[in-house]
RODRENTI-923725 format. One record per residue: residue number from 1; residue in one letter; x, y, z of N, C-alpha, C in turn. Coordinates in steps of 0.1 Angstrom, whole numbers, plus 5000, padded with zeros to 4 digits. Atoms other than C-alpha are relative to their C-alpha. Layout:
// residues N
<r seq="NUM" type="a" n_u="X" n_v="Y" n_w="Z" ca_u="X" ca_v="Y" ca_w="Z" c_u="X" c_v="Y" c_w="Z"/>
...
***
This chain:
// residues 178
<r seq="1" type="a" n_u="5011" n_v="5009" n_w="5001" ca_u="6246" ca_v="1515" ca_w="1456" c_u="5005" c_v="4986" c_w="5004"/>
<r seq="2" type="l" n_u="4995" n_v="5013" n_w="4997" ca_u="6268" ca_v="1484" ca_w="1460" c_u="5000" c_v="4997" c_w="5015"/>
<r seq="3" type="g" n_u="5000" n_v="5002" n_w="4985" ca_u="6272" ca_v="1488" ca_w="1498" c_u="4986" c_v="4997" c_w="5005"/>
<r seq="4" type="a" n_u="5014" n_v="5002" n_w="4996" ca_u="6234" ca_v="1491" ca_w="1502" c_u="4995" c_v="4986" c_w="4995"/>
<r seq="5" type="i" n_u="5004" n_v="5013" n_w="5005" ca_u="6229" ca_v="1459" ca_w="1481" c_u="5006" c_v="4989" c_w="5008"/>
<r seq="6" type="l" n_u="4993" n_v="5010" n_w="4992" ca_u="6255" ca_v="1440" ca_w="1500" c_u="4994" c_v="4999" c_w="5014"/>
<r seq="7" type="e" n_u="5006" n_v="5000" n_w="4987" ca_u="6239" ca_v="1450" ca_w="1533" c_u="4986" c_v="4994" c_w="5000"/>
<r seq="8" type="a" n_u="5013" n_v="5006" n_w="5002" ca_u="6204" ca_v="1441" ca_w="1521" c_u="5001" c_v="4985" c_w="4998"/>
<r seq="9" type="h" n_u="4997" n_v="5014" n_w="5002" ca_u="6218" ca_v="1407" ca_w="1510" c_u="5003" c_v="4994" c_w="5014"/>
<r seq="10" type="r" n_u="4996" n_v="5005" n_w="4987" ca_u="6234" ca_v="1402" ca_w="1544" c_u="4988" c_v="4998" c_w="5009"/>
<r seq="11" type="q" n_u="5012" n_v="5001" n_w="4992" ca_u="6200" ca_v="1409" ca_w="1560" c_u="4989" c_v="4990" c_w="4994"/>
<r seq="12" type="g" n_u="5009" n_v="5009" n_w="5006" ca_u="6183" ca_v="1384" ca_w="1537" c_u="4989" c_v="5006" c_w="4992"/>
<r seq="13" type="r" n_u="5011" n_v="4993" n_w="5008" ca_u="6163" ca_v="1410" ca_w="1518" c_u="5003" c_v="5000" c_w="4985"/>
<r seq="14" type="v" n_u="4997" n_v="5001" n_w="5015" ca_u="6181" ca_v="1405" ca_w="1484" c_u="5004" c_v="4986" c_w="4997"/>
<r seq="15" type="r" n_u="4997" n_v="5014" n_w="5004" ca_u="6180" ca_v="1371" ca_w="1468" c_u="5008" c_v="4999" c_w="4987"/>
<r seq="16" type="h" n_u="4993" n_v="5000" n_w="5013" ca_u="6193" ca_v="1380" ca_w="1433" c_u="5001" c_v="5014" c_w="4995"/>
<r seq="17" type="v" n_u="4998" n_v="4987" n_w="5006" ca_u="6206" ca_v="1410" ca_w="1415" c_u="5002" c_v="4999" c_w="4985"/>
<r seq="18" type="w" n_u="4997" n_v="4998" n_w="5014" ca_u="6203" ca_v="1419" ca_w="1379" c_u="5009" c_v="5011" c_w="4998"/>
<r seq="19" type="v" n_u="4989" n_v="4990" n_w="5002" ca_u="6234" ca_v="1438" ca_w="1369" c_u="5000" c_v="5006" c_w="4986"/>
<r seq="20" type="d" n_u="4999" n_v="4993" n_w="5013" ca_u="6232" ca_v="1463" ca_w="1340" c_u="5015" c_v="5000" c_w="4997"/>
<r seq="21" type="e" n_u="4986" n_v="4999" n_w="5004" ca_u="6264" ca_v="1462" ca_w="1320" c_u="5006" c_v="5014" c_w="5001"/>
<r seq="22" type="t" n_u="4996" n_v="4986" n_w="4998" ca_u="6266" ca_v="1500" ca_w="1322" c_u="5010" c_v="5005" c_w="4989"/>
<r seq="23" type="r" n_u="4992" n_v="4994" n_w="5012" ca_u="6278" ca_v="1511" ca_w="1287" c_u="5003" c_v="5014" c_w="5002"/>
<r seq="24" type="p" n_u="4990" n_v="5006" n_w="5009" ca_u="6301" ca_v="1525" ca_w="1275" c_u="5012" c_v="4994" c_w="5008"/>
<r seq="25" type="y" n_u="4988" n_v="5005" n_w="4993" ca_u="6327" ca_v="1518" ca_w="1302" c_u="4998" c_v="4986" c_w="5007"/>
<r seq="26" type="l" n_u="5003" n_v="5013" n_w="4994" ca_u="6310" ca_v="1486" ca_w="1314" c_u="5003" c_v="4998" c_w="5014"/>
<r seq="27" type="q" n_u="4997" n_v="5001" n_w="4985" ca_u="6313" ca_v="1494" ca_w="1351" c_u="4992" c_v="4989" c_w="5006"/>
<r seq="28" type="g" n_u="5008" n_v="5011" n_w="4994" ca_u="6285" ca_v="1470" ca_w="1359" c_u="5006" c_v="4986" c_w="4997"/>
<r seq="29" type="a" n_u="4994" n_v="5012" n_w="5003" ca_u="6301" ca_v="1442" ca_w="1340" c_u="5014" c_v="4998" c_w="5006"/>
<r seq="30" type="r" n_u="4987" n_v="5001" n_w="4995" ca_u="6336" ca_v="1449" ca_w="1352" c_u="5001" c_v="5001" c_w="5015"/>
<r seq="31" type="l" n_u="4998" n_v="4997" n_w="4986" ca_u="6332" ca_v="1462" ca_w="1387" c_u="4989" c_v="4994" c_w="5009"/>
<r seq="32" type="t" n_u="5011" n_v="5005" n_w="4992" ca_u="6298" ca_v="1455" ca_w="1401" c_u="4999" c_v="4985" c_w="5000"/>
<r seq="33" type="a" n_u="5000" n_v="5015" n_w="5001" ca_u="6297" ca_v="1419" ca_w="1388" c_u="5011" c_v="4994" c_w="5008"/>
<r seq="34" type="f" n_u="4989" n_v="5005" n_w="4993" ca_u="6331" ca_v="1413" ca_w="1403" c_u="4998" c_v="5000" c_w="5015"/>
<r seq="35" type="e" n_u="5002" n_v="4998" n_w="4986" ca_u="6322" ca_v="1427" ca_w="1437" c_u="4989" c_v="4991" c_w="5005"/>
<r seq="36" type="l" n_u="5011" n_v="5008" n_w="4996" ca_u="6289" ca_v="1408" ca_w="1439" c_u="5004" c_v="4985" c_w="5000"/>
<r seq="37" type="m" n_u="4995" n_v="5014" n_w="5000" ca_u="6306" ca_v="1375" ca_w="1429" c_u="5009" c_v="4998" c_w="5011"/>
<r seq="38" type="k" n_u="4991" n_v="5001" n_w="4989" ca_u="6333" ca_v="1381" ca_w="1454" c_u="4993" c_v="4999" c_w="5014"/>
<r seq="39" type="a" n_u="5008" n_v="5000" n_w="4988" ca_u="6307" ca_v="1387" ca_w="1481" c_u="4990" c_v="4988" c_w="5001"/>
<r seq="40" type="g" n_u="5009" n_v="5011" n_w="5000" ca_u="6287" ca_v="1356" ca_w="1471" c_u="4985" c_v="5003" c_w="4998"/>
<r seq="41" type="v" n_u="5014" n_v="4996" n_w="5002" ca_u="6256" ca_v="1375" ca_w="1461" c_u="4996" c_v="4995" c_w="4986"/>
<r seq="42" type="p" n_u="5005" n_v="5005" n_w="5013" ca_u="6236" ca_v="1357" ca_w="1433" c_u="4997" c_v="5011" c_w="4991"/>
<r seq="43" type="a" n_u="5002" n_v="4989" n_w="5009" ca_u="6236" ca_v="1379" ca_w="1403" c_u="5002" c_v="4995" c_w="4986"/>
<r seq="44" type="t" n_u="4999" n_v="5003" n_w="5015" ca_u="6232" ca_v="1379" ca_w="1365" c_u="5002" c_v="5013" c_w="4993"/>
<r seq="45" type="l" n_u="4997" n_v="4989" n_w="5009" ca_u="6247" ca_v="1403" ca_w="1340" c_u="4990" c_v="5001" c_w="4989"/>
<r seq="46" type="i" n_u="5009" n_v="4997" n_w="5011" ca_u="6223" ca_v="1419" ca_w="1315" c_u="5005" c_v="5012" c_w="4992"/>
<r seq="47" type="a" n_u="4998" n_v="4988" n_w="5008" ca_u="6226" ca_v="1443" ca_w="1286" c_u="4991" c_v="5011" c_w="5005"/>
<r seq="48" type="d" n_u="5008" n_v="4989" n_w="4994" ca_u="6214" ca_v="1477" ca_w="1296" c_u="4986" c_v="5001" c_w="4995"/>
<r seq="49" type="n" n_u="5013" n_v="4999" n_w="5006" ca_u="6184" ca_v="1476" ca_w="1273" c_u="4990" c_v="4989" c_w="5004"/>
<r seq="50" type="m" n_u="5009" n_v="5011" n_w="4995" ca_u="6170" ca_v="1444" ca_w="1290" c_u="4992" c_v="5003" c_w="5012"/>
<r seq="51" type="a" n_u="5007" n_v="4997" n_w="4987" ca_u="6158" ca_v="1461" ca_w="1322" c_u="4985" c_v="5000" c_w="4998"/>
<r seq="52" type="g" n_u="5014" n_v="4999" n_w="5002" ca_u="6124" ca_v="1469" ca_w="1308" c_u="4993" c_v="4987" c_w="4998"/>
<r seq="53" type="f" n_u="5005" n_v="5013" n_w="5002" ca_u="6119" ca_v="1434" ca_w="1296" c_u="4998" c_v="4992" c_w="5013"/>
<r seq="54" type="l" n_u="5001" n_v="5007" n_w="4987" ca_u="6126" ca_v="1420" ca_w="1331" c_u="4989" c_v="5006" c_w="5009"/>
<r seq="55" type="m" n_u="5010" n_v="4994" n_w="4992" ca_u="6104" ca_v="1445" ca_w="1347" c_u="4986" c_v="4996" c_w="4995"/>
<r seq="56" type="q" n_u="5013" n_v="5004" n_w="5006" ca_u="6075" ca_v="1437" ca_w="1323" c_u="4996" c_v="4986" c_w="5004"/>
<r seq="57" type="r" n_u="5002" n_v="5014" n_w="4997" ca_u="6079" ca_v="1400" ca_w="1332" c_u="4999" c_v="4998" c_w="5015"/>
<r seq="58" type="g" n_u="5001" n_v="5002" n_w="4986" ca_u="6077" ca_v="1407" ca_w="1369" c_u="5012" c_v="4995" c_w="5007"/>
<r seq="59" type="q" n_u="4988" n_v="5006" n_w="4994" ca_u="6113" ca_v="1397" ca_w="1376" c_u="5008" c_v="5010" c_w="5008"/>
<r seq="60" type="v" n_u="4992" n_v="4990" n_w="4993" ca_u="6124" ca_v="1429" ca_w="1393" c_u="4991" c_v="5005" c_w="5012"/>
<r seq="61" type="d" n_u="5008" n_v="4996" n_w="4988" ca_u="6112" ca_v="1437" ca_w="1429" c_u="5003" c_v="5015" c_w="5004"/>
<r seq="62" type="a" n_u="4996" n_v="4986" n_w="4997" ca_u="6131" ca_v="1470" ca_w="1433" c_u="5013" c_v="5003" c_w="4992"/>
<r seq="63" type="v" n_u="4988" n_v="4995" n_w="5007" ca_u="6158" ca_v="1491" ca_w="1416" c_u="5007" c_v="5009" c_w="5009"/>
<r seq="64" type="i" n_u="4992" n_v="4991" n_w="4992" ca_u="6187" ca_v="1507" ca_w="1434" c_u="5012" c_v="5004" c_w="4991"/>
<r seq="65" type="v" n_u="4989" n_v="4994" n_w="5009" ca_u="6212" ca_v="1530" ca_w="1416" c_u="5009" c_v="5009" c_w="5009"/>
<r seq="66" type="g" n_u="4990" n_v="4991" n_w="4994" ca_u="6242" ca_v="1550" ca_w="1426" c_u="4997" c_v="5015" c_w="4996"/>
<r seq="67" type="v" n_u="5002" n_v="4986" n_w="5002" ca_u="6244" ca_v="1588" ca_w="1426" c_u="5014" c_v="5007" c_w="4998"/>
<r seq="68" type="d" n_u="4988" n_v="4993" n_w="5001" ca_u="6272" ca_v="1610" ca_w="1413" c_u="4998" c_v="5014" c_w="5007"/>
<r seq="69" type="r" n_u="5003" n_v="4987" n_w="4993" ca_u="6256" ca_v="1643" ca_w="1425" c_u="4985" c_v="5002" c_w="5001"/>
<r seq="70" type="m" n_u="5014" n_v="4999" n_w="4997" ca_u="6223" ca_v="1651" ca_w="1441" c_u="4997" c_v="5015" c_w="5004"/>
<r seq="71" type="a" n_u="5005" n_v="4987" n_w="4996" ca_u="6204" ca_v="1684" ca_w="1445" c_u="4992" c_v="4999" c_w="5013"/>
<r seq="72" type="l" n_u="5007" n_v="5000" n_w="4987" ca_u="6186" ca_v="1694" ca_w="1477" c_u="4986" c_v="4995" c_w="4999"/>
<r seq="73" type="n" n_u="5014" n_v="5005" n_w="5002" ca_u="6152" ca_v="1684" ca_w="1462" c_u="5000" c_v="4985" c_w="4997"/>
<r seq="74" type="g" n_u="4999" n_v="5014" n_w="5003" ca_u="6164" ca_v="1649" ca_w="1455" c_u="5002" c_v="4997" c_w="4985"/>
<r seq="75" type="d" n_u="4996" n_v="5003" n_w="5014" ca_u="6170" ca_v="1653" ca_w="1417" c_u="5014" c_v="4996" c_w="5000"/>
<r seq="76" type="f" n_u="4986" n_v="5005" n_w="5000" ca_u="6202" ca_v="1635" ca_w="1409" c_u="5006" c_v="4996" c_w="4986"/>
<r seq="77" type="a" n_u="4993" n_v="5004" n_w="5012" ca_u="6228" ca_v="1629" ca_w="1382" c_u="5007" c_v="4986" c_w="5003"/>
<r seq="78" type="n" n_u="4993" n_v="5013" n_w="4999" ca_u="6241" ca_v="1594" ca_w="1376" c_u="5003" c_v="4996" c_w="4985"/>
<r seq="79" type="k" n_u="4996" n_v="5005" n_w="5013" ca_u="6254" ca_v="1573" ca_w="1347" c_u="4988" c_v="5001" c_w="4990"/>
<r seq="80" type="i" n_u="5010" n_v="4999" n_w="5011" ca_u="6235" ca_v="1578" ca_w="1314" c_u="4992" c_v="4987" c_w="5000"/>
<r seq="81" type="g" n_u="5009" n_v="5011" n_w="5000" ca_u="6205" ca_v="1555" ca_w="1314" c_u="4992" c_v="4999" c_w="5013"/>
<r seq="82" type="t" n_u="5007" n_v="5001" n_w="4987" ca_u="6195" ca_v="1560" ca_w="1350" c_u="4986" c_v="5005" c_w="4999"/>
<r seq="83" type="y" n_u="5013" n_v="4994" n_w="5001" ca_u="6166" ca_v="1583" ca_w="1341" c_u="4991" c_v="4990" c_w="4993"/>
<r seq="84" type="a" n_u="5008" n_v="5010" n_w="5007" ca_u="6153" ca_v="1556" ca_w="1317" c_u="4996" c_v="4988" c_w="5010"/>
<r seq="85" type="l" n_u="5003" n_v="5010" n_w="4990" ca_u="6155" ca_v="1530" ca_w="1345" c_u="4989" c_v="5005" c_w="5010"/>
<r seq="86" type="a" n_u="5010" n_v="4994" n_w="4991" ca_u="6135" ca_v="1554" ca_w="1368" c_u="4986" c_v="5000" c_w="4994"/>
<r seq="87" type="v" n_u="5013" n_v="4999" n_w="5007" ca_u="6108" ca_v="1559" ca_w="1342" c_u="4994" c_v="4986" c_w="4999"/>
<r seq="88" type="l" n_u="5005" n_v="5014" n_w="5001" ca_u="6105" ca_v="1521" ca_w="1336" c_u="4995" c_v="4995" c_w="5013"/>
<r seq="89" type="a" n_u="5004" n_v="5005" n_w="4987" ca_u="6104" ca_v="1513" ca_w="1373" c_u="4986" c_v="5007" c_w="5004"/>
<r seq="90" type="h" n_u="5012" n_v="4993" n_w="4997" ca_u="6077" ca_v="1540" ca_w="1378" c_u="4988" c_v="4994" c_w="4992"/>
<r seq="91" type="h" n_u="5011" n_v="5006" n_w="5008" ca_u="6056" ca_v="1526" ca_w="1349" c_u="4996" c_v="4987" c_w="5005"/>
<r seq="92" type="h" n_u="5003" n_v="5014" n_w="4996" ca_u="6058" ca_v="1491" ca_w="1363" c_u="4997" c_v="5000" c_w="5015"/>
<r seq="93" type="g" n_u="5003" n_v="5000" n_w="4986" ca_u="6051" ca_v="1502" ca_w="1399" c_u="5011" c_v="4994" c_w="5009"/>
<r seq="94" type="i" n_u="4989" n_v="5006" n_w="4993" ca_u="6086" ca_v="1491" ca_w="1411" c_u="5007" c_v="5010" c_w="5008"/>
<r seq="95" type="p" n_u="4993" n_v="4990" n_w="4992" ca_u="6102" ca_v="1509" ca_w="1440" c_u="5014" c_v="5003" c_w="4994"/>
<r seq="96" type="f" n_u="4988" n_v="4995" n_w="5006" ca_u="6132" ca_v="1530" ca_w="1429" c_u="5008" c_v="5008" c_w="5010"/>
<r seq="97" type="y" n_u="4992" n_v="4994" n_w="4989" ca_u="6160" ca_v="1539" ca_w="1453" c_u="5013" c_v="5005" c_w="4994"/>
<r seq="98" type="a" n_u="4987" n_v="4995" n_w="5003" ca_u="6191" ca_v="1560" ca_w="1450" c_u="5008" c_v="4999" c_w="5012"/>
<r seq="99" type="a" n_u="4991" n_v="5002" n_w="4989" ca_u="6220" ca_v="1552" ca_w="1472" c_u="5012" c_v="5009" c_w="4999"/>
<r seq="100" type="l" n_u="4989" n_v="4991" n_w="5001" ca_u="6247" ca_v="1577" ca_w="1481" c_u="5005" c_v="5004" c_w="5014"/>
<r seq="101" type="p" n_u="4995" n_v="4994" n_w="4988" ca_u="6269" ca_v="1591" ca_w="1508" c_u="4994" c_v="5014" c_w="5000"/>
<r seq="102" type="l" n_u="5006" n_v="4986" n_w="4999" ca_u="6254" ca_v="1625" ca_w="1520" c_u="5010" c_v="5010" c_w="4994"/>
<r seq="103" type="s" n_u="4990" n_v="4990" n_w="5006" ca_u="6287" ca_v="1641" ca_w="1507" c_u="4997" c_v="5002" c_w="4985"/>
<r seq="104" type="s" n_u="5004" n_v="4998" n_w="5014" ca_u="6272" ca_v="1636" ca_w="1472" c_u="4989" c_v="5010" c_w="4998"/>
<r seq="105" type="v" n_u="5011" n_v="4989" n_w="5001" ca_u="6244" ca_v="1661" ca_w="1480" c_u="5007" c_v="5013" c_w="4999"/>
<r seq="106" type="d" n_u="4995" n_v="4987" n_w="5002" ca_u="6253" ca_v="1695" ca_w="1467" c_u="4991" c_v="5011" c_w="5006"/>
<r seq="107" type="p" n_u="5010" n_v="4991" n_w="4994" ca_u="6237" ca_v="1720" ca_w="1491" c_u="4999" c_v="5014" c_w="4993"/>
<r seq="108" type="r" n_u="5002" n_v="4988" n_w="5008" ca_u="6242" ca_v="1748" ca_w="1465" c_u="4990" c_v="4998" c_w="4989"/>
<r seq="109" type="l" n_u="5010" n_v="5003" n_w="5011" ca_u="6218" ca_v="1731" ca_w="1441" c_u="4986" c_v="4998" c_w="5006"/>
<r seq="110" type="e" n_u="5014" n_v="5003" n_w="4996" ca_u="6181" ca_v="1734" ca_w="1448" c_u="4993" c_v="4989" c_w="4992"/>
<r seq="111" type="t" n_u="5005" n_v="5010" n_w="5009" ca_u="6172" ca_v="1713" ca_w="1418" c_u="5010" c_v="4994" c_w="4991"/>
<r seq="112" type="g" n_u="4990" n_v="5007" n_w="5009" ca_u="6189" ca_v="1690" ca_w="1393" c_u="5002" c_v="5008" c_w="4987"/>
<r seq="113" type="q" n_u="4998" n_v="4992" n_w="5013" ca_u="6185" ca_v="1717" ca_w="1365" c_u="5014" c_v="5006" c_w="5000"/>
<r seq="114" type="g" n_u="4987" n_v="4994" n_w="5000" ca_u="6218" ca_v="1731" ca_w="1377" c_u="5012" c_v="4991" c_w="4999"/>
<r seq="115" type="i" n_u="4989" n_v="5010" n_w="5001" ca_u="6238" ca_v="1699" ca_w="1373" c_u="5005" c_v="5000" c_w="4986"/>
<r seq="116" type="p" n_u="4995" n_v="5000" n_w="5014" ca_u="6260" ca_v="1702" ca_w="1342" c_u="5002" c_v="4985" c_w="4996"/>
<r seq="117" type="i" n_u="4998" n_v="5014" n_w="5005" ca_u="6261" ca_v="1671" ca_w="1320" c_u="5012" c_v="5000" c_w="4991"/>
<r seq="118" type="e" n_u="4988" n_v="5001" n_w="5007" ca_u="6295" ca_v="1661" ca_w="1308" c_u="4997" c_v="4992" c_w="4987"/>
<r seq="119" type="e" n_u="5001" n_v="5007" n_w="5013" ca_u="6297" ca_v="1651" ca_w="1271" c_u="5014" c_v="4994" c_w="4997"/>
<r seq="120" type="r" n_u="4987" n_v="5007" n_w="5001" ca_u="6324" ca_v="1625" ca_w="1264" c_u="5002" c_v="4998" c_w="4985"/>
<r seq="121" type="p" n_u="4997" n_v="5002" n_w="5014" ca_u="6342" ca_v="1617" ca_w="1231" c_u="4992" c_v="4989" c_w="4994"/>
<r seq="122" type="p" n_u="5008" n_v="5010" n_w="5006" ca_u="6321" ca_v="1598" ca_w="1206" c_u="5007" c_v="4987" c_w="4998"/>
<r seq="123" type="e" n_u="4993" n_v="5012" n_w="5002" ca_u="6348" ca_v="1572" ca_w="1202" c_u="4997" c_v="4990" c_w="5012"/>
<r seq="124" type="e" n_u="5003" n_v="5009" n_w="4988" ca_u="6338" ca_v="1559" ca_w="1237" c_u="4987" c_v="4992" c_w="4997"/>
<r seq="125" type="v" n_u="5012" n_v="5008" n_w="5004" ca_u="6306" ca_v="1547" ca_w="1220" c_u="5002" c_v="4992" c_w="4988"/>
<r seq="126" type="t" n_u="4998" n_v="5007" n_w="5013" ca_u="6318" ca_v="1538" ca_w="1186" c_u="5011" c_v="4989" c_w="5000"/>
<r seq="127" type="h" n_u="4989" n_v="5010" n_w="4998" ca_u="6348" ca_v="1517" ca_w="1199" c_u="4999" c_v="4994" c_w="5013"/>
<r seq="128" type="i" n_u="4998" n_v="5007" n_w="4987" ca_u="6354" ca_v="1491" ca_w="1226" c_u="5014" c_v="4996" c_w="5000"/>
<r seq="129" type="r" n_u="4985" n_v="5003" n_w="4998" ca_u="6390" ca_v="1488" ca_w="1238" c_u="5007" c_v="5002" c_w="4987"/>
<r seq="130" type="g" n_u="4993" n_v="4996" n_w="5012" ca_u="6401" ca_v="1506" ca_w="1206" c_u="4995" c_v="4993" c_w="4987"/>
<r seq="131" type="l" n_u="5005" n_v="5007" n_w="5012" ca_u="6382" ca_v="1483" ca_w="1183" c_u="4986" c_v="5006" c_w="4995"/>
<r seq="132" type="p" n_u="5012" n_v="4994" n_w="5005" ca_u="6355" ca_v="1499" ca_w="1161" c_u="4988" c_v="4990" c_w="5000"/>
<r seq="133" type="i" n_u="5013" n_v="5007" n_w="5000" ca_u="6319" ca_v="1487" ca_w="1166" c_u="4989" c_v="5006" c_w="4991"/>
<r seq="134" type="a" n_u="5009" n_v="4993" n_w="5009" ca_u="6303" ca_v="1512" ca_w="1142" c_u="5008" c_v="5003" c_w="4988"/>
<r seq="135" type="p" n_u="4994" n_v="4996" n_w="5013" ca_u="6310" ca_v="1522" ca_w="1106" c_u="5010" c_v="5012" c_w="5002"/>
<r seq="136" type="p" n_u="4990" n_v="4989" n_w="4999" ca_u="6341" ca_v="1545" ca_w="1103" c_u="4993" c_v="5013" c_w="4997"/>
<r seq="137" type="g" n_u="5005" n_v="4987" n_w="5002" ca_u="6331" ca_v="1581" ca_w="1106" c_u="4986" c_v="5002" c_w="5004"/>
<r seq="138" type="f" n_u="5014" n_v="4999" n_w="4996" ca_u="6296" ca_v="1574" ca_w="1119" c_u="4999" c_v="5008" c_w="5012"/>
<r seq="139" type="p" n_u="5000" n_v="4991" n_w="4988" ca_u="6286" ca_v="1602" ca_w="1143" c_u="4994" c_v="4993" c_w="5012"/>
<r seq="140" type="a" n_u="5005" n_v="5006" n_w="4988" ca_u="6279" ca_v="1593" ca_w="1179" c_u="4998" c_v="5012" c_w="5010"/>
<r seq="141" type="y" n_u="5002" n_v="4990" n_w="4990" ca_u="6265" ca_v="1614" ca_w="1208" c_u="5002" c_v="4993" c_w="5013"/>
<r seq="142" type="h" n_u="4997" n_v="5007" n_w="4988" ca_u="6277" ca_v="1606" ca_w="1243" c_u="5000" c_v="5009" c_w="5012"/>
<r seq="143" type="p" n_u="5001" n_v="4994" n_w="4987" ca_u="6264" ca_v="1625" ca_w="1273" c_u="5003" c_v="4989" c_w="5011"/>
<r seq="144" type="a" n_u="4996" n_v="5010" n_w="4990" ca_u="6280" ca_v="1606" ca_w="1303" c_u="4990" c_v="4998" c_w="5011"/>
<r seq="145" type="f" n_u="5010" n_v="5001" n_w="4988" ca_u="6252" ca_v="1613" ca_w="1328" c_u="4987" c_v="5005" c_w="4995"/>
<r seq="146" type="d" n_u="5013" n_v="4994" n_w="5002" ca_u="6215" ca_v="1621" ca_w="1329" c_u="4995" c_v="5004" c_w="5014"/>
<r seq="147" type="v" n_u="5006" n_v="4996" n_w="4987" ca_u="6194" ca_v="1637" ca_w="1356" c_u="4987" c_v="4994" c_w="5002"/>
<r seq="148" type="t" n_u="5013" n_v="5007" n_w="4996" ca_u="6166" ca_v="1618" ca_w="1373" c_u="4992" c_v="5009" c_w="5009"/>
<r seq="149" type="p" n_u="5008" n_v="4992" n_w="4991" ca_u="6138" ca_v="1639" ca_w="1388" c_u="4996" c_v="4992" c_w="5013"/>
<r seq="150" type="h" n_u="5003" n_v="5007" n_w="4987" ca_u="6131" ca_v="1632" ca_w="1425" c_u="4986" c_v="4994" c_w="5000"/>
<r seq="151" type="r" n_u="5014" n_v="5006" n_w="5000" ca_u="6094" ca_v="1624" ca_w="1417" c_u="5000" c_v="4985" c_w="4997"/>
<r seq="152" type="f" n_u="4999" n_v="5014" n_w="5003" ca_u="6106" ca_v="1590" ca_w="1405" c_u="5006" c_v="4991" c_w="5012"/>
<r seq="153" type="l" n_u="4994" n_v="5007" n_w="4989" ca_u="6123" ca_v="1581" ca_w="1438" c_u="4990" c_v="4995" c_w="5011"/>
<r seq="154" type="t" n_u="5007" n_v="5005" n_w="4989" ca_u="6108" ca_v="1559" ca_w="1464" c_u="5007" c_v="5004" c_w="5013"/>
<r seq="155" type="g" n_u="4992" n_v="4996" n_w="4989" ca_u="6136" ca_v="1566" ca_w="1488" c_u="5015" c_v="5002" c_w="4997"/>
<r seq="156" type="i" n_u="4986" n_v="4997" n_w="5002" ca_u="6172" ca_v="1578" ca_w="1492" c_u="5008" c_v="4993" c_w="5011"/>
<r seq="157" type="v" n_u="4992" n_v="5008" n_w="4991" ca_u="6196" ca_v="1553" ca_w="1509" c_u="5013" c_v="5008" c_w="5004"/>
<r seq="158" type="t" n_u="4988" n_v="4993" n_w="4995" ca_u="6223" ca_v="1571" ca_w="1530" c_u="5006" c_v="4993" c_w="5012"/>
<r seq="159" type="e" n_u="4994" n_v="5005" n_w="4988" ca_u="6246" ca_v="1564" ca_w="1558" c_u="4992" c_v="5003" c_w="5013"/>
<r seq="160" type="k" n_u="5008" n_v="4997" n_w="4989" ca_u="6220" ca_v="1579" ca_w="1581" c_u="4986" c_v="4993" c_w="4999"/>
<r seq="161" type="g" n_u="5012" n_v="5008" n_w="5002" ca_u="6193" ca_v="1555" ca_w="1569" c_u="4993" c_v="5004" c_w="4987"/>
<r seq="162" type="v" n_u="5008" n_v="4997" n_w="5012" ca_u="6166" ca_v="1557" ca_w="1542" c_u="4992" c_v="5012" c_w="5002"/>
<r seq="163" type="l" n_u="5008" n_v="4988" n_w="4999" ca_u="6151" ca_v="1591" ca_w="1535" c_u="4988" c_v="4999" c_w="4991"/>
<r seq="164" type="y" n_u="5013" n_v="5001" n_w="5008" ca_u="6115" ca_v="1594" ca_w="1522" c_u="4995" c_v="5014" c_w="4997"/>
<r seq="165" type="p" n_u="5006" n_v="4986" n_w="5003" ca_u="6095" ca_v="1623" ca_w="1506" c_u="4994" c_v="5006" c_w="5012"/>
<r seq="166" type="p" n_u="4994" n_v="4990" n_w="5010" ca_u="6094" ca_v="1652" ca_w="1509" c_u="5015" c_v="5000" c_w="5002"/>
<r seq="167" type="f" n_u="4985" n_v="5001" n_w="4999" ca_u="6131" ca_v="1649" ca_w="1500" c_u="5007" c_v="5013" c_w="5003"/>
<r seq="168" type="d" n_u="4993" n_v="4987" n_w="4996" ca_u="6139" ca_v="1686" ca_w="1503" c_u="5001" c_v="5001" c_w="5015"/>
<r seq="169" type="e" n_u="5000" n_v="5000" n_w="4985" ca_u="6130" ca_v="1684" ca_w="1540" c_u="5009" c_v="4989" c_w="5006"/>
<r seq="170" type="a" n_u="4992" n_v="5011" n_w="4994" ca_u="6146" ca_v="1650" ca_w="1546" c_u="5015" c_v="5002" c_w="4998"/>
<r seq="171" type="l" n_u="4985" n_v="4998" n_w="5003" ca_u="6179" ca_v="1659" ca_w="1529" c_u="5005" c_v="5012" c_w="5008"/>
<r seq="172" type="r" n_u="4995" n_v="4988" n_w="4992" ca_u="6181" ca_v="1693" ca_w="1547" c_u="5002" c_v="4995" c_w="5015"/>
<r seq="173" type="d" n_u="4999" n_v="5005" n_w="4987" ca_u="6175" ca_v="1675" ca_w="1580" c_u="5012" c_v="4991" c_w="5001"/>
<r seq="174" type="a" n_u="4988" n_v="5009" n_w="5000" ca_u="6201" ca_v="1648" ca_w="1572" c_u="5013" c_v="5007" c_w="4999"/>
<r seq="175" type="l" n_u="4988" n_v="4992" n_w="5001" ca_u="6226" ca_v="1674" ca_w="1563" c_u="5002" c_v="5011" c_w="5011"/>
<r seq="176" type="g" n_u="5000" n_v="4990" n_w="4989" ca_u="6218" ca_v="1696" ca_w="1593" c_u="4999" c_v="5014" c_w="4995"/>
<r seq="177" type="l" n_u="5003" n_v="4987" n_w="5006" ca_u="6206" ca_v="1725" ca_w="1571" c_u="4986" c_v="5004" c_w="5004"/>
<r seq="178" type="h" n_u="5014" n_v="4995" n_w="4997" ca_u="6177" ca_v="1745" ca_w="1585" c_u="4999" c_v="5014" c_w="4999"/>
***
């Protein structure tokens, strides 16, 4: 997603980026924020739960997320919370894009139902850098990814351009599968 954002900024189509912190590893705060700052892209870091607030206030024009794995119909797995962003964007009528190299599309998967969801140790939620942030022994549940249905996608940004619905046909064409 970062490459697509940087290119859109270069073209003058992105004026500002809201960067989700991306708990629990804080990839947004640590990596995305660093890369945007280095590239000179105006950006502001927000807590993950703030996205809906900003959408409600009309401060988000589009959402672009990365993809860990995509099925042929456009369903995709990404960091936990991506599905919630898609639902919020849909509710507020905000375009929602997934950006990925076509190598992230799994031609063996017709839908996202076949994507396994990794569950990570609860300590990754109850601790930050080894320091507890929850009461000792408090249970935590930590699926690392969620699956976003293709019906929430406006488009899929790839190295071959932006793909639009119907995604099953567009992805098969882009992959050379007929």
